[in-house]
C-alpha positions as CSV (number, residue, x, y, z in Angstrom):
1,X,21.6,14.9,-31.7
2,X,20.5,17.7,-33.9
3,X,23.6,19.1,-35.7
4,X,22.3,22.6,-36.5
5,X,20.3,23.4,-33.4
6,X,22.4,26.1,-32.0
7,X,22.5,27.8,-35.5
8,X,18.8,27.5,-35.8
9,X,18.2,29.0,-32.4
10,X,20.5,31.9,-33.1
11,X,18.7,32.6,-36.2
12,X,15.3,32.6,-34.5
13,X,16.8,34.8,-31.8
14,X,18.0,37.3,-34.5
15,X,14.6,37.4,-36.1
16,X,13.0,38.1,-32.7
17,X,15.3,41.1,-32.1
18,X,14.7,42.2,-35.7
19,X,10.9,41.7,-36.2
20,X,9.2,41.9,-32.8
21,X,8.1,45.4,-31.4
22,X,8.7,44.0,-28.0
23,X,11.6,41.3,-28.3
24,X,12.2,41.3,-24.6
25,X,8.6,39.9,-24.1
26,X,8.7,37.0,-26.6
27,X,9.1,33.5,-25.2
28,X,10.4,30.7,-27.7
29,X,8.7,27.3,-26.8
30,X,10.5,24.6,-28.6
31,X,8.0,21.9,-29.7
32,X,9.6,18.5,-29.2
33,X,6.8,16.2,-30.4
34,X,8.1,12.9,-31.7
35,X,11.8,13.9,-30.7
36,X,13.5,11.7,-28.1
37,X,14.4,12.8,-24.5
38,X,18.0,13.4,-25.9
39,X,16.9,16.2,-28.0
40,X,15.0,17.9,-25.2
41,X,18.2,17.5,-23.1
42,X,20.3,19.1,-26.0
43,X,17.9,21.9,-26.1
44,X,17.8,22.5,-22.4
45,X,21.8,22.6,-22.5
46,X,21.6,25.5,-25.0
47,X,19.4,27.4,-22.6
48,X,16.0,26.6,-24.2
49,X,13.9,26.5,-21.1
50,X,10.4,26.3,-22.6
51,X,9.5,23.2,-24.2
52,X,6.1,22.2,-25.9
53,X,4.4,18.8,-26.2
54,X,1.1,18.0,-28.0
55,X,0.5,14.5,-27.2
56,X,0.0,13.7,-23.6
57,X,1.2,10.1,-23.4
58,X,4.3,10.8,-25.3
59,X,5.2,13.6,-23.2
60,X,4.7,11.7,-19.8
61,X,7.0,8.8,-21.1
62,X,9.7,11.6,-21.6
63,X,9.2,13.2,-18.3
64,X,9.3,9.8,-16.6
65,X,12.8,9.5,-18.0
66,X,13.9,13.0,-17.1
67,X,11.6,15.6,-15.5
68,X,13.8,18.3,-16.8
69,X,14.1,20.4,-13.7
70,X,14.0,24.0,-14.3
71,X,12.3,23.6,-17.7
72,X,8.8,25.3,-18.3
73,X,6.5,22.7,-19.9
74,X,3.8,23.8,-22.3
75,X,1.0,21.6,-23.5
76,X,0.0,22.8,-26.8
77,X,-2.3,20.0,-28.1
78,X,-6.0,19.2,-27.8
79,X,-6.5,18.3,-24.1
80,X,-9.0,15.5,-23.3
81,X,-10.9,15.8,-20.3
82,X,-9.5,12.6,-18.7
83,X,-6.1,14.0,-19.0
84,X,-6.6,17.1,-16.9
85,X,-4.9,15.6,-13.8
86,X,-1.9,14.8,-15.9
87,X,-1.8,18.4,-17.2
88,X,-2.0,19.8,-13.6
89,X,0.7,17.3,-12.6
90,X,3.3,17.7,-15.3
91,X,2.7,20.9,-17.1
92,X,3.0,24.7,-16.4
93,X,1.1,26.0,-19.3
94,X,-1.9,24.9,-21.5
95,X,-2.4,26.8,-24.8
96,X,-5.4,25.2,-26.1
97,X,-8.5,25.9,-23.8
98,X,-11.8,26.3,-25.8
99,X,-14.3,24.1,-23.7
100,X,-15.9,25.2,-20.4
101,X,-15.8,21.4,-19.4
102,X,-12.1,21.4,-19.4
103,X,-12.0,24.7,-17.6
104,X,-14.1,23.4,-14.8
105,X,-12.0,20.3,-14.3
106,X,-8.9,22.4,-14.1
107,X,-10.5,24.7,-11.6
108,X,-11.6,21.8,-9.6
109,X,-8.0,20.9,-9.1
110,X,-7.2,24.3,-7.8
111,X,-4.2,24.4,-10.2
112,X,-1.9,27.4,-10.9
113,X,-1.3,26.2,-14.6
114,X,-1.3,29.1,-17.0
115,X,-3.7,29.1,-19.7
116,X,-4.2,30.6,-23.2
117,X,-7.7,30.5,-24.8
118,X,-7.7,29.0,-28.3
119,X,-9.4,31.1,-30.9
120,X,-9.9,30.0,-34.6
121,X,-8.9,33.1,-36.3
122,X,-8.6,31.5,-39.9
123,X,-11.9,30.1,-40.1
124,X,-10.8,26.7,-41.2
125,X,-13.0,24.2,-40.1
126,X,-10.1,21.7,-39.5
127,X,-8.7,23.9,-36.7
128,X,-9.9,23.7,-33.0
129,X,-10.6,27.0,-31.2
130,X,-13.4,29.4,-30.5
131,X,-15.0,31.4,-33.1
132,X,-13.8,35.1,-32.7
133,X,-17.3,36.4,-31.9
134,X,-17.5,33.9,-29.1
135,X,-14.4,34.5,-27.1
136,X,-15.9,37.5,-24.9
137,X,-18.8,35.4,-23.8
138,X,-16.5,32.5,-23.1
139,X,-14.3,34.7,-20.9
140,X,-17.3,36.1,-19.0
141,X,-18.6,32.4,-18.4
142,X,-15.1,31.5,-17.2
143,X,-15.0,34.4,-14.8
144,X,-18.5,33.5,-13.4
145,X,-17.8,29.7,-13.0
146,X,-14.0,29.4,-12.7
147,X,-12.7,32.8,-11.3
148,X,-9.5,31.3,-10.1
149,X,-8.2,30.2,-13.3
150,X,-4.9,31.7,-14.4
151,X,-5.8,32.9,-17.8
152,X,-2.9,34.8,-19.3
153,X,-3.7,35.2,-22.9
154,X,-4.9,33.9,-26.4
155,X,-3.6,31.2,-28.9
156,X,-4.2,30.8,-32.5
157,X,-2.8,28.9,-35.5
158,X,-2.2,30.5,-38.8
159,X,-4.1,29.3,-42.0
160,X,-2.6,26.6,-44.0
161,X,-1.7,28.6,-47.0
162,X,1.3,30.6,-48.6
163,X,-1.0,33.8,-48.8
164,X,1.0,36.1,-46.3
165,X,-2.0,38.6,-46.3
166,X,-4.3,35.8,-45.0
167,X,-1.7,34.6,-42.4
168,X,-1.2,38.2,-41.3
169,X,-4.9,38.8,-40.9
170,X,-5.4,35.7,-38.8
171,X,-2.5,37.0,-36.4
172,X,-3.6,40.5,-36.5
173,X,-7.2,39.5,-35.5
174,X,-6.0,37.6,-32.3
175,X,-4.3,40.7,-31.1
176,X,-7.2,42.9,-31.7
177,X,-9.4,40.5,-29.7
178,X,-7.0,40.5,-27.0
179,X,-7.2,44.4,-27.2
180,X,-11.1,44.2,-26.7
181,X,-10.7,41.9,-23.8
182,X,-8.6,44.2,-21.6
183,X,-11.6,45.7,-19.8
184,X,-12.4,42.1,-18.4
185,X,-8.9,41.7,-16.9
186,X,-8.9,40.6,-13.1
187,X,-6.2,39.5,-10.6
188,X,-6.1,36.2,-12.4
189,X,-7.5,37.0,-15.9
190,X,-5.0,38.8,-18.3
191,X,-4.8,38.8,-22.1
192,X,-1.3,40.0,-22.7
193,X,0.1,36.8,-24.1
194,X,-0.4,36.0,-27.8
195,X,0.8,32.3,-28.4
196,X,0.9,32.4,-32.4
197,X,3.4,31.5,-35.0
198,X,5.1,28.2,-35.9
199,X,8.1,27.3,-38.0
200,X,6.7,28.4,-41.3
201,X,5.0,31.6,-40.3
202,X,6.6,32.8,-37.1
203,X,8.3,35.8,-38.7
204,X,4.8,37.2,-39.7
205,X,3.5,36.4,-36.1
206,X,6.4,38.5,-34.6
207,X,5.4,41.4,-36.7
208,X,1.8,41.1,-35.5
209,X,2.8,41.0,-31.8
210,X,3.3,37.5,-31.0
211,X,4.7,37.0,-27.4
212,X,4.9,33.2,-27.6
213,X,6.4,31.2,-30.6
214,X,5.7,27.5,-31.0
215,X,8.7,26.3,-33.1
216,X,9.5,22.6,-33.8
217,X,10.9,21.8,-37.2
218,X,12.4,25.2,-37.5
219,X,14.7,24.4,-34.6
220,X,15.1,20.6,-34.8
221,X,14.7,19.9,-38.5
222,X,12.2,17.1,-39.8
223,X,10.6,15.0,-37.1
224,X,11.5,11.2,-36.8
225,X,9.0,9.2,-38.8
226,X,9.1,6.2,-36.5
227,X,8.2,8.0,-33.3
């Protein structure tokens, strides 16, 4: 059990109301990687109804124990092409689309999974995601080849630094990219969701317009090392 979970949740909710320009549009995705199913259940009992996992096999083992009915499940890790069927079967959201091959496979499944396109706004080579100058062409390719995908927005990860200006710049760039994509919106393609902000930088993300926060340790504390 997580002793301070309710306290941590209330602090994050307060930050959302205090810092976001549109607090009613912000979704908290609780990242439960390496935490046991009992912790997911504890979170659900507190009304946390969006949970994020980044390792497919680990997630499936949890959902086989308890499918957590009523909980919206987000896959936030790198998705391998051979795991697309598992995504479609078990998840409602994908936050990390950046390859047309994956998009085609999801499209072939006639899936209604909601998707965020991952953008590398920090310029760090260790991070996945499209370069900012590639996003528009990627969207146009998706619309041509996979027009029925449910594209809902963009995702990024802040740079690994304590420089708040660099972090803010990366988050602001994602929002600016989203603004430039508005003319490309269709019945199934929209760019209104901004999945950005984790435990260490979510307050900056809120100020820059985040609509989805991906928070793990800020809610649950340090992850178990033996998982």
